[in-house]
C-alpha positions in Angstrom: -63.9 -166.1 -93.5 -62.6 -163.2 -95.6 -65.8 -161.2 -94.9 -65.4 -161.7 -91.2 -61.8 -160.6 -91.4 -62.8 -157.4 -93.3 -65.4 -156.7 -90.6 -62.7 -157.1 -87.9 -60.3 -154.8 -89.7 -63.0 -152.1 -90.1 -63.9 -152.3 -86.4 -60.2 -152.0 -85.5 -59.8 -148.9 -87.8 -62.9 -147.4 -86.2 -61.6 -148.0 -82.7 -58.1 -146.8 -83.5 -58.1 -144.3 -86.3 -55.2 -144.7 -88.8 -54.2 -141.1 -88.2 -54.2 -141.3 -84.4 -51.1 -139.7 -83.1 -49.5 -138.1 -80.1 -49.8 -134.4 -79.3 -46.7 -132.2 -79.0 -46.1 -129.6 -76.3 -46.1 -126.9 -78.9 -49.6 -128.0 -80.0 -50.7 -128.1 -76.3 -49.9 -124.4 -75.8 -51.2 -123.2 -79.2 -54.7 -124.7 -79.3 -57.4 -122.3 -80.4 -60.5 -121.6 -78.3 -63.6 -119.5 -78.2 -63.2 -116.9 -75.4 -66.4 -114.9 -75.7 -69.8 -115.0 -77.5 -72.9 -112.8 -77.8 -76.4 -113.5 -79.1 -78.3 -110.9 -81.2 -81.8 -109.8 -80.3 -83.3 -112.0 -83.0 -81.9 -115.1 -81.2 -80.3 -116.2 -84.5 -77.1 -114.4 -85.1 -74.2 -115.1 -82.7 -70.9 -113.2 -82.7 -67.9 -114.9 -81.1 -64.2 -114.3 -80.7 -61.6 -117.0 -81.2 -58.1 -116.9 -79.5 -55.3 -117.8 -81.9 -52.0 -118.1 -80.0 -48.8 -116.9 -81.7 -46.5 -119.5 -83.3 -43.5 -120.3 -81.0 -40.1 -119.6 -82.5 -41.7 -117.8 -85.5 -43.8 -114.9 -84.2 -42.5 -112.0 -82.2 -43.3 -112.2 -78.5 -46.7 -110.9 -77.5 -50.2 -111.8 -76.6 -52.4 -114.1 -78.6 -54.4 -112.8 -81.6 -58.2 -112.7 -81.3 -60.5 -113.1 -84.3 -64.2 -112.1 -84.7 -66.6 -114.5 -86.4 -70.4 -114.5 -86.8 -72.7 -117.5 -87.0 -76.2 -117.6 -88.3 -79.3 -119.6 -87.1 -78.1 -122.6 -89.1 -74.8 -122.5 -87.1 -72.8 -121.6 -90.2 -70.0 -119.2 -89.3 -68.3 -116.5 -91.3 -65.0 -114.8 -90.4 -65.4 -111.0 -90.0 -62.0 -110.0 -88.6 -59.0 -112.4 -88.7 -55.2 -112.2 -89.0 -52.9 -110.4 -86.6 -55.7 -108.6 -84.7 -56.8 -108.4 -81.1 -60.3 -107.4 -80.1 -62.8 -108.1 -77.3 -66.0 -107.0 -75.5 -68.2 -108.0 -78.5 -71.9 -107.1 -78.3 -75.0 -106.5 -80.5 -77.1 -103.4 -80.7 -79.8 -104.0 -83.4 -78.1 -105.2 -86.6 -74.8 -103.8 -85.5 -71.8 -105.5 -83.9 -69.7 -103.5 -81.5 -66.3 -104.4 -80.1 -63.2 -102.9 -78.5 -59.8 -102.9 -80.2 -56.7 -101.0 -80.8 -56.4 -100.8 -84.6 -54.1 -99.1 -87.0 -52.5 -96.0 -85.6 -54.8 -95.7 -82.6 -53.1 -94.7 -79.4 -55.6 -96.4 -77.2 -58.2 -99.2 -77.2 -61.3 -97.7 -78.8 -64.9 -98.7 -79.7 -65.7 -99.9 -83.2 -68.8 -101.2 -85.0 -69.6 -103.4 -88.0 -72.8 -104.3 -89.8 -74.0 -107.9 -89.4 -73.8 -108.1 -93.2 -70.1 -107.5 -93.0 -67.9 -104.7 -94.5 -65.2 -102.6 -92.9 -65.2 -101.8 -89.2 -65.9 -98.2 -88.3 -64.5 -96.2 -85.4 -67.4 -95.2 -83.1 -65.6 -93.7 -80.1 -62.0 -93.0 -79.0 -60.8 -91.5 -75.7 -57.7 -90.0 -74.2 -57.1 -93.4 -72.4 -58.0 -97.0 -73.2 -61.7 -97.9 -73.0 -62.0 -100.8 -70.5 -65.6 -101.7 -71.1 -68.8 -100.2 -72.4 -72.6 -100.4 -72.6 -75.0 -99.1 -75.2 -78.6 -98.0 -74.4 -81.3 -100.0 -76.2 -82.2 -97.1 -78.5 -78.5 -96.7 -79.4 -78.4 -93.1 -78.3 -76.1 -93.3 -75.3 -72.8 -95.1 -74.9 -71.5 -95.5 -71.3 -67.9 -96.6 -70.9 -65.2 -97.1 -68.3 -61.8 -95.4 -68.8 -59.2 -93.4 -66.9 -58.5 -89.7 -67.5 -55.9 -88.5 -69.9 -52.4 -89.3 -68.7 -50.5 -86.4 -67.1 -47.9 -85.3 -69.6 -46.0 -83.5 -66.9 -45.2 -86.9 -65.3 -43.9 -88.2 -68.6 -41.7 -85.2 -69.0 -40.4 -85.5 -65.5 -39.7 -89.2 -65.9 -37.4 -88.4 -68.9 -35.5 -86.2 -66.5 -35.1 -89.0 -64.1 -37.9 -88.3 -61.6 -39.5 -91.7 -61.5 -40.3 -92.3 -57.8 -43.3 -94.5 -57.2 -45.4 -94.1 -54.1 -46.7 -97.5 -53.2 -50.6 -97.9 -53.3 -51.1 -94.1 -53.3 -50.7 -93.3 -56.9 -53.5 -95.5 -58.2 -55.7 -93.9 -60.8 -59.5 -94.3 -60.8 -61.3 -95.9 -63.7 -64.2 -93.5 -64.2 -67.6 -93.7 -65.8 -68.1 -91.6 -69.0 -71.3 -90.9 -71.0 -71.4 -90.2 -74.7 -74.6 -88.8 -76.4 -74.5 -89.9 -80.1 -77.3 -87.4 -81.0 -75.3 -84.3 -80.0 -73.3 -82.9 -82.8 -69.6 -82.6 -82.0 -70.3 -84.0 -78.5 -67.6 -85.2 -76.3 -67.8 -87.8 -73.6 -68.7 -86.5 -70.1 -67.2 -87.9 -67.0 -70.0 -88.7 -64.5 -68.1 -90.2 -61.6 -65.1 -89.2 -59.5 -63.2 -90.5 -56.5 -64.6 -94.0 -56.9 -63.5 -97.0 -58.8 -66.0 -98.2 -61.5 -65.7 -101.9 -62.1 -68.6 -102.5 -64.5 -71.4 -100.7 -66.3 -74.8 -101.6 -67.9 -78.0 -99.8 -68.8 -81.1 -100.6 -66.9 -83.8 -101.5 -69.5 -86.7 -99.0 -69.8 -84.9 -96.4 -67.6 -82.3 -93.7 -68.1 -80.2 -95.3 -65.4 -76.9 -97.1 -65.2 -76.1 -100.2 -63.1 -72.5 -99.9 -61.9 -70.3 -102.0 -59.6 -68.1 -99.6 -57.6 -65.3 -99.8 -55.0 -63.8 -97.2 -52.8 -60.3 -97.5 -54.3 -58.6 -98.9 -57.4 -56.9 -101.5 -55.3 -57.5 -105.1 -56.2 -58.4 -105.9 -52.6 -61.3 -103.5 -52.6 -62.5 -105.0 -56.0 -62.6 -108.4 -54.3 -64.0 -107.5 -50.8 -65.5 -104.0 -50.8 -67.5 -103.5 -53.9 -71.3 -102.7 -54.3 -73.8 -102.5 -57.1 -75.5 -99.1 -57.5 -78.0 -97.4 -59.8 -76.9 -94.0 -61.1 -78.9 -91.5 -63.3 -77.2 -90.2 -66.4 -75.6 -87.4 -64.5 -73.9 -89.9 -62.2 -76.1 -89.2 -59.2 -76.9 -92.3 -57.1 -80.5 -93.4 -57.4 -80.3 -96.5 -55.1 -77.9 -99.2 -54.0 -78.2 -103.0 -53.7 -77.1 -104.2 -50.2 -74.5 -107.0 -50.2 -71.5 -108.3 -48.4 -68.3 -109.9 -49.6 -67.4 -110.9 -53.1 -69.6 -110.0 -56.0 -69.8 -111.4 -59.5 -72.0 -110.7 -62.5 -75.3 -108.8 -62.3 -78.1 -108.4 -64.9 -81.5 -106.8 -65.1 -84.6 -108.5 -66.3 -85.8 -107.2 -69.7 -88.4 -104.9 -68.1 -85.9 -103.6 -65.6 -87.8 -104.8 -62.5 -85.6 -107.6 -61.2 -81.8 -107.6 -60.7 -80.1 -110.9 -60.5 -76.7 -110.9 -58.8 -74.1 -113.6 -58.2 -72.7 -112.9 -54.8 -71.3 -114.3 -51.6 -73.2 -115.9 -48.7 -71.3 -113.7 -46.2 -68.2 -111.7 -45.9 -66.1 -114.8 -45.2 -67.4 -116.7 -48.2 -64.4 -117.5 -50.4 -66.2 -117.2 -53.7 -69.1 -115.4 -55.4 -71.4 -118.4 -56.2 -74.8 -117.6 -54.5 -77.7 -116.4 -56.6 -79.7 -113.4 -55.4 -82.6 -111.6 -57.0 -83.5 -108.0 -56.0 -87.1 -106.7 -56.6 -87.0 -103.0 -57.4 -90.8 -102.8 -56.9 -90.2 -103.8 -53.3 -87.5 -101.3 -52.3 -84.7 -103.6 -53.7 -85.8 -106.5 -51.5 -83.3 -109.3 -51.9 -84.1 -113.1 -52.1 -81.6 -116.0 -52.0 -83.2 -118.0 -54.7 -81.0 -121.1 -54.5 -80.4 -121.3 -50.7 -79.4 -125.0 -50.6 -77.5 -125.3 -53.8 -74.5 -127.5 -53.3 -72.5 -126.0 -56.1 -71.5 -122.5 -57.3 -73.4 -120.4 -59.8 -71.1 -119.3 -62.6 -73.3 -117.2 -65.0 -76.8 -115.8 -65.4 -79.0 -114.5 -68.3 -82.6 -113.3 -68.4 -84.7 -115.0 -71.1 -88.0 -113.4 -70.1 -89.2 -110.8 -67.5 -90.0 -113.7 -65.1 -87.5 -116.3 -66.2 -83.8 -116.4 -65.4 -81.4 -118.8 -66.9 -78.5 -119.8 -64.7 -75.3 -121.9 -65.1 -74.0 -123.8 -62.1 -70.9 -125.9 -61.5 -71.6 -128.8 -59.2 -68.9 -131.3 -58.4 -66.8 -131.9 -61.5 -69.7 -131.1 -63.9 -72.0 -128.2 -64.9 -75.7 -127.7 -65.5 -77.9 -125.0 -67.0 -81.4 -124.4 -65.5 -84.3 -122.0 -65.9 -85.7 -120.3 -62.7 -89.2 -118.7 -62.6 -89.8 -115.6 -60.6 -93.3 -116.6 -59.6 -92.4 -119.8 -57.7 -88.6 -119.6 -57.7 -88.5 -123.1 -59.1 -85.9 -124.3 -61.5 -86.2 -126.8 -64.4 -83.2 -128.4 -66.2 -82.2 -127.1 -69.6 -78.8 -128.8 -69.8 -78.1 -131.8 -67.5 -74.7 -132.5 -66.2 -72.8 -134.3 -68.9 -69.3 -134.5 -70.5 -69.7 -130.9 -71.5 -68.5 -128.3 -69.0 -70.3 -125.0 -69.6 -68.3 -121.8 -69.0 -70.9 -119.1 -69.7 -74.3 -118.5 -71.3 -76.2 -115.9 -73.3 -79.8 -115.5 -74.4 -81.9 -113.1 -76.3 -85.0 -111.6 -74.5 -88.1 -113.4 -75.5 -86.3 -116.1 -77.5 -85.8 -119.7 -76.5 -82.3 -120.6 -77.6 -79.4 -120.5 -75.2 -75.9 -119.8 -76.4 -73.2 -121.8 -74.4 -69.5 -121.8 -74.3 -68.3 -125.2 -73.1 -65.4 -127.6 -73.2 -64.9 -131.3 -72.7 -62.0 -133.8 -72.2 -61.8 -134.0 -76.0 -61.7 -130.3 -76.9 -61.1 -126.8 -75.4 -63.8 -124.2 -75.2 -66.2 -124.2 -78.2 -69.6 -122.6 -78.9 -72.8 -124.6 -78.6 -76.5 -123.7 -79.0 -79.3 -125.2 -76.9 -82.6 -125.4 -78.8 -85.2 -127.3 -76.8 -83.8 -130.7 -76.0 -81.1 -130.4 -78.7 -77.5 -129.2 -78.1 -75.7 -128.3 -81.3 -72.0 -127.7 -81.6 -71.4 -124.6 -83.6 -67.6 -124.4 -83.8 -64.6 -126.6 -84.2 -61.5 -124.5 -83.6 -59.1 -127.4 -83.7 -60.2 -130.1 -86.2 -56.7 -131.7 -86.0 -57.6 -132.9 -82.4 -59.7 -135.6 -84.1 -56.4 -137.3 -84.9 -55.0 -137.1 -81.4 -55.1 -140.2 -79.2 -57.3 -139.3 -76.2 -56.4 -140.8 -72.8 -59.1 -142.1 -70.5 -60.3 -139.4 -68.1 -62.9 -139.6 -65.4 -64.1 -138.3 -62.0 -62.7 -140.2 -59.0 -64.0 -140.1 -55.5 -62.0 -141.1 -52.4 -62.1 -140.7 -48.6 -59.8 -138.4 -46.6 -58.3 -139.8 -43.4 -61.1 -138.0 -41.4 -63.8 -139.6 -43.5 -64.6 -136.6 -45.7 -65.6 -137.6 -49.2 -63.4 -135.9 -51.8 -63.2 -136.0 -55.6 -60.9 -135.1 -58.4 -60.2 -136.0 -62.0 -57.9 -138.9 -62.9 -56.3 -139.3 -66.3 -54.8 -142.7 -67.2 -51.7 -143.2 -69.3 -52.5 -143.4 -73.0 -51.3 -147.1 -73.1 -52.7 -148.0 -69.7 -52.7 -151.6 -68.8 -54.6 -152.8 -65.7 -52.3 -154.1 -63.0 -49.4 -152.0 -64.1 -48.2 -149.1 -61.9 -47.3 -145.7 -63.3 -45.6 -142.5 -62.3 -48.1 -139.8 -61.2 -48.3 -136.1 -61.8 -50.6 -134.5 -59.2 -51.8 -131.0 -60.4 -53.1 -128.8 -57.6 -55.4 -125.9 -58.4 -54.9 -122.4 -57.0 -57.3 -120.2 -55.1 -58.0 -122.3 -53.1 -61.5 -121.0 -54.1 -61.5 -122.9 -57.4 -62.1 -126.4 -58.7 -61.4 -128.7 -61.5 -64.2 -129.8 -63.8 -64.1 -133.0 -65.9 -63.3 -131.2 -69.1 -60.4 -129.8 -71.0 -57.5 -129.7 -68.5 -54.6 -129.3 -71.0 -52.7 -126.2 -70.1 -49.0 -125.2 -70.2 -48.9 -126.1 -66.5 -50.7 -129.4 -67.0 -50.1 -130.8 -70.5 -52.5 -133.7 -69.9 -52.4 -135.6 -73.2 -48.7 -135.1 -73.7 -47.9 -136.4 -70.2 -50.3 -139.3 -70.6 -48.7 -140.4 -73.8 -45.3 -140.3 -72.0 -46.6 -142.9 -69.6 -47.8 -140.7 -66.7 -51.1 -140.9 -64.8 -52.4 -137.5 -63.7 -54.6 -136.5 -60.9 -56.4 -133.1 -60.4 -57.7 -133.0 -56.8 -60.6 -130.9 -55.5 -59.3 -130.8 -52.0 -61.3 -129.3 -49.1 -61.7 -125.5 -49.6 -62.5 -126.0 -53.3 -65.6 -124.5 -54.9 -68.3 -126.5 -56.7 -69.7 -128.1 -53.6 -71.4 -125.3 -51.8 -70.3 -122.7 -49.3 -69.7 -125.0 -46.3 -67.3 -127.2 -48.2 -65.4 -124.1 -49.6 -64.8 -122.9 -46.0 -63.3 -126.1 -44.7 -59.7 -125.0 -45.3 -60.1 -121.6 -43.6 -57.8 -120.9 -40.6 -55.8 -124.1 -41.4 -53.1 -123.1 -43.9 -51.4 -126.3 -45.2 -53.3 -128.4 -42.7 -56.1 -130.9 -43.7 -56.3 -129.3 -47.1 -52.9 -130.6 -48.1 -53.3 -133.8 -46.1 -56.0 -134.4 -48.7 -53.3 -134.6 -51.3 -51.4 -137.3 -49.5 -54.7 -139.2 -49.0 -55.4 -138.9 -52.8 -51.9 -140.4 -53.4 -52.6 -143.2 -51.0 -55.9 -144.0 -52.8 -54.3 -144.1 -56.2 -51.6 -146.4 -54.9 -54.1 -148.6 -53.1 -56.2 -149.1 -56.4 -53.0 -150.2 -58.1 -52.6 -147.3 -60.6 -49.6 -145.5 -59.2 -46.1 -146.3 -58.2 -45.7 -145.0 -54.6 -42.1 -144.0 -55.2 -42.8 -142.1 -58.4 -45.2 -139.3 -57.4 -44.7 -135.7 -58.5 -46.7 -132.7 -57.6 -47.2 -129.3 -59.3 -49.4 -126.3 -59.3 -49.6 -122.5 -59.4 -50.4 -119.9 -56.8 -52.1 -121.7 -53.9 -51.2 -124.9 -55.9 -47.7 -123.6 -55.8 -48.0 -123.3 -52.0 -49.1 -127.0 -52.0 -46.2 -127.9 -54.2 -43.7 -126.2 -51.9 -45.4 -127.8 -48.8 -45.2 -131.2 -50.5 -41.5 -130.8 -51.2 -40.7 -129.8 -47.6 -43.2 -130.7 -44.8 -44.5 -133.7 -46.7 -41.3 -134.6 -48.5 -41.5 -138.3 -47.8 -44.6 -138.6 -50.0 -43.3 -136.9 -53.1 -40.4 -137.6 -55.4 -40.4 -134.4 -57.5 -42.1 -131.0 -57.3 -42.6 -128.0 -59.6 -43.8 -124.9 -57.8 -45.2 -122.0 -59.8 -45.9 -118.5 -58.4 -46.3 -120.1 -55.1 -46.1 -119.2 -51.4 -43.2 -120.2 -49.2 -43.5 -117.8 -46.2 -46.9 -116.9 -44.9 -45.6 -114.1 -42.8 -43.9 -112.2 -45.6 -46.6 -113.2 -48.0 -49.1 -111.1 -46.1 -46.7 -108.1 -46.2 -46.1 -108.3 -50.0 -49.4 -109.3 -51.6 -52.0 -107.0 -53.1 -54.9 -109.0 -51.6 -54.1 -108.8 -47.8 -57.8 -108.0 -47.0 -59.0 -111.0 -49.0 -56.4 -113.3 -47.4 -57.6 -112.4 -43.9 -61.3 -112.6 -44.7 -61.6 -115.8 -46.7 -58.4 -117.8 -46.0 -56.5 -117.1 -42.9 -59.3 -115.7 -40.7 -56.5 -114.2 -38.6 -53.5 -111.8 -38.9 -49.8 -112.9 -38.6 -49.3 -110.8 -35.4 -52.0 -112.8 -33.7 -50.0 -116.0 -33.9 -46.5 -115.5 -35.4 -45.3 -119.0 -34.6 -48.3 -120.7 -36.2 -47.8 -118.7 -39.5 -44.1 -119.6 -39.5 -44.8 -123.3 -38.9 -47.3 -123.3 -41.8 -44.7 -121.9 -44.1 -42.6 -124.2 -46.4 -39.3 -122.4 -45.5 -39.8 -123.6 -41.9 -39.4 -127.2 -43.1 -36.7 -126.5 -45.7 -34.0 -128.4 -43.8 -35.8 -131.7 -44.0 -36.7 -131.3 -47.7 -35.5 -134.2 -49.9 -37.9 -133.7 -52.8 -36.1 -132.1 -55.9 -38.0 -128.9 -56.6 -38.1 -126.6 -59.7 -39.4 -123.2 -58.8 -40.8 -120.9 -61.5 -42.2 -117.4 -61.1 -43.3 -114.4 -63.2 -40.9 -111.5 -62.4 -43.7 -108.9 -62.3 -46.1 -110.9 -60.1 -48.0 -108.6 -57.6 -50.3 -111.3 -56.2 -47.6 -113.5 -54.9 -44.3 -111.6 -55.0 -41.3 -113.3 -56.6 -39.6 -113.0 -53.3 -41.7 -115.9 -52.1 -39.9 -118.1 -54.6 -36.5 -116.5 -53.9 -36.9 -117.2 -50.2 -37.6 -120.9 -50.7 -34.8 -121.2 -53.2 -32.3 -119.6 -50.9 -33.3 -121.7 -47.9 -33.0 -125.0 -49.8 -29.9 -123.9 -51.6 -28.2 -123.0 -48.3 -29.2 -126.3 -46.7 -27.9 -128.1 -49.8 -29.8 -131.3 -49.2 -31.8 -131.4 -52.4 -31.7 -130.3 -56.1 -33.4 -126.9 -56.5 -33.6 -124.4 -59.4 -35.3 -121.0 -59.7 -36.5 -119.8 -63.1 -37.9 -116.2 -63.4 -40.0 -115.0 -66.4 -39.5 -111.3 -67.2 -42.6 -109.5 -68.2 -44.9 -112.1 -66.8 -47.1 -111.8 -63.7 -49.2 -114.2 -61.8 -49.2 -116.7 -64.6 -47.5 -116.8 -68.0 -49.6 -115.1 -70.7 -47.3 -115.3 -73.7 -47.0 -118.5 -75.7 -43.1 -118.6 -75.6 -43.1 -118.3 -71.8 -45.8 -121.0 -71.7 -43.9 -123.4 -73.9 -40.7 -122.8 -72.0 -42.5 -123.6 -68.8 -44.1 -126.8 -70.2 -40.7 -128.0 -71.4 -39.1 -127.4 -68.0 -42.0 -129.0 -66.1 -41.9 -132.2 -68.2 -38.1 -132.5 -68.1 -38.0 -132.1 -64.3 -40.6 -134.8 -63.8 -39.0 -137.2 -66.4 -35.5 -136.6 -64.9 -36.5 -137.5 -61.4 -39.6 -139.7 -61.5 -38.8 -141.8 -64.5 -35.0 -141.7 -65.0 -34.3 -141.7 -61.2 -31.5 -139.0 -61.4 -30.1 -137.5 -58.3 -28.8 -134.2 -59.6 -30.7 -131.4 -61.5 -30.7 -131.6 -65.3 -28.9 -128.9 -67.3 -30.7 -125.6 -67.2 -30.5 -124.9 -71.0 -33.5 -125.9 -73.2 -33.1 -126.7 -77.0 -34.8 -123.5 -78.1 -32.1 -122.5 -80.5 -32.7 -125.6 -82.6 -36.3 -124.6 -83.3 -35.6 -121.1 -84.5 -36.6 -120.5 -88.1 
């Protein structure tokens, strides 16, 4: 009897660890993660960077710190640069690690190097402006980098005298391509492009040529919709170009320089770069769509051999890694869809291992190594997460009212009991050319585990227009602002109510950017379905949105498929402000004060309309210094606290008036 009791106790402890505890909002916004990785040519050493957020209430305001670590073939890692540092663009050249950073008294971001055996970092190259990115030739002789020209000191002097006029969209500065020859004594970098925006640079293996992605202007819209890959010689003269239309993603040459793989768009109206093309330079840059029927989106590529391309795809709510041969254009699976969601990959030419950054429902992005059939986890950035109670999280499929099959991620309350109904937080992604994967969804705008332990169910819908299900599905929301795409949200709610999980009267909605548009629409046009809303950097007026955004070309090409002047009334009626009078959903509106993608005036408009009608609680919170999303940890924590208080106040406590606007920050100062 005693022995059986001991066995039961051991089983209970195993199922529910003694140290299991709840997570805090501060912990949610300060988790560490691996944000980049590179594999050395030997296929053994891997360099990676780890994001270390600042400590709220303790550190001064600023961006997160970023550390450099190196792991060996046995997956044992050693810290190279830690502390209050920030670096990026890590790469290998032989036995040397290169990276970009602004260290010590440096005026601008510069290029540094370190030996793989350790030691002090050495300055390789500095410039009159910040270096944005770089590439090093295989022999190490040439360094190509992207940077602007030296700032005009006259402008600075005039500004001190009060001459600060800004000419909108006409004062943009080009990011040029520069070339530095390390074998020339006292050499200086030479600018080899002009009057064109250079967006990326890489050396073509076996050739003295540079692969660049260029756009006609420095405007974000041209980056999205009007860029092209070109080959330049080392003097900046165009050798050839690679024909494409629409959005472009990563491109990489095969080790012998023959094939160029490019992630691009199916056509000009394709919302996302997710098709995989291979150009054959031996056949006049002939292009082949190598995955023509792929019902997903290609996220990353890396050449393992001259005739073998490794590609990472997102399909549905999962990811997969496959190897594609150039002879037959056939793929074989390297990593099957699983609980791991891969973010990007890297390989060493001629070596078998694949380096993968991936996350899951249990941890943020970490580093993994694929060796044959074995996947080995290399990093554990947050060992304390092993003590946190993890809620149940799974992919859920449901039918829209028109019969279309949709899916999303559902997270159950931590103490879920079947048959009990719970308040729901629906978190709508932006884009809309984006999607949720069944991995780590905890963010400052969606504190999953914190909300689940407070008794909320959460749902992350991949509504029509999302990526991850092929081009056709991603186009289903075009020319239908706030139409069937947002009806899908109501249908998701209905499904969650029908299966007995959610209390129909306690459904809240939140999201940023296009998800903010959805949150505003839910609080106005669909107000009868939602009891609380939190809108972040969202759209409220589609007419003025077109006139104030920095991506008007992209909006027309891949979203609206029309211009406002072609149907003024339609644009107005698809705007939340048009439905403000009937709004009965309490809405908290938050926005970065320096947002150029969705101007803060979008939030101001909705606030003023709702405030003037006076039918519903509304509050507007602006974040100085933040743009289209909060980057600094203090602003992120403040956002999370306001989000959760708004939902608790209206969904759970059933209050009718807005809560006090102050937050208990002062109590936490140290």
